[in-house]
C-alpha positions in Angstrom: 137.3 -109.2 48.6 139.2 -106.1 47.0 138.7 -103.2 48.3 137.1 -102.6 44.6 132.9 -101.8 44.9 130.8 -103.9 44.9 127.2 -103.7 43.4 123.7 -105.1 43.7 122.5 -105.4 40.2 118.7 -105.6 40.7 118.2 -106.8 36.7 120.4 -109.7 37.0 118.8 -112.9 35.4 120.3 -116.2 35.8 118.4 -118.9 33.4 120.3 -121.7 35.4 118.4 -120.6 38.8 114.9 -123.3 38.6 113.8 -126.2 37.0 110.9 -126.0 37.9 109.9 -122.4 37.6 110.4 -119.8 35.1 113.0 -116.9 35.3 111.1 -114.8 33.8 107.5 -115.3 36.5 110.8 -115.1 39.0 112.3 -111.9 38.1 108.9 -110.9 37.9 108.2 -111.7 41.0 111.3 -110.4 42.4 111.1 -106.4 40.7 107.7 -106.8 41.6 108.5 -107.5 45.1 111.8 -104.7 44.9 109.0 -101.8 44.1 106.3 -102.9 46.3 109.2 -102.9 49.6 110.4 -98.5 47.6 107.3 -97.5 46.8 104.4 -99.3 47.8 103.5 -97.0 50.9 101.1 -97.7 53.6 98.4 -99.2 51.7 101.1 -101.0 48.8 101.3 -101.0 45.0 97.5 -100.9 43.1 96.6 -103.8 40.9 96.9 -101.7 38.0 100.9 -101.4 39.3 101.6 -103.9 39.4 100.5 -105.4 35.8 102.3 -101.7 34.7 105.4 -103.2 36.0 105.0 -107.1 35.5 104.6 -105.9 32.0 107.6 -103.6 31.6 109.1 -106.7 33.2 108.6 -108.9 30.7 109.2 -106.1 27.5 112.5 -105.6 28.8 113.3 -109.5 29.1 111.2 -110.3 25.8 114.3 -109.9 23.3 117.2 -111.2 25.6 115.0 -114.6 26.1 114.4 -114.7 22.5 118.1 -115.1 21.9 120.3 -114.9 25.4 123.7 -115.4 23.4 123.1 -113.4 20.4 120.5 -110.4 22.1 123.1 -109.8 25.2 124.3 -106.7 23.8 120.6 -105.0 23.7 120.8 -105.1 27.6 124.3 -104.2 28.0 123.5 -102.2 31.1 122.0 -105.5 33.0 124.7 -108.5 33.5 123.1 -112.2 32.4 124.3 -115.6 32.8 124.5 -118.1 30.5 126.1 -120.9 29.4 126.6 -119.5 25.4 
């Protein structure tokens, strides 16, 4: 480390993370788990909450996954790893 601030980007997606699972399914599961920890409370998220979060994750990455090399700018707030 060079002393510069370090950040974790929970929206980061590596398309080559798993050969068996969809990167979108993995990201959706991760975001659901993160939301469960942050806002779930004692009883966790309700099924409707999980549905809304899953749909939102899919909408966020829809254009990126359609063409990751040319659509990178549409999600400029996130860092994506591709081999373009």
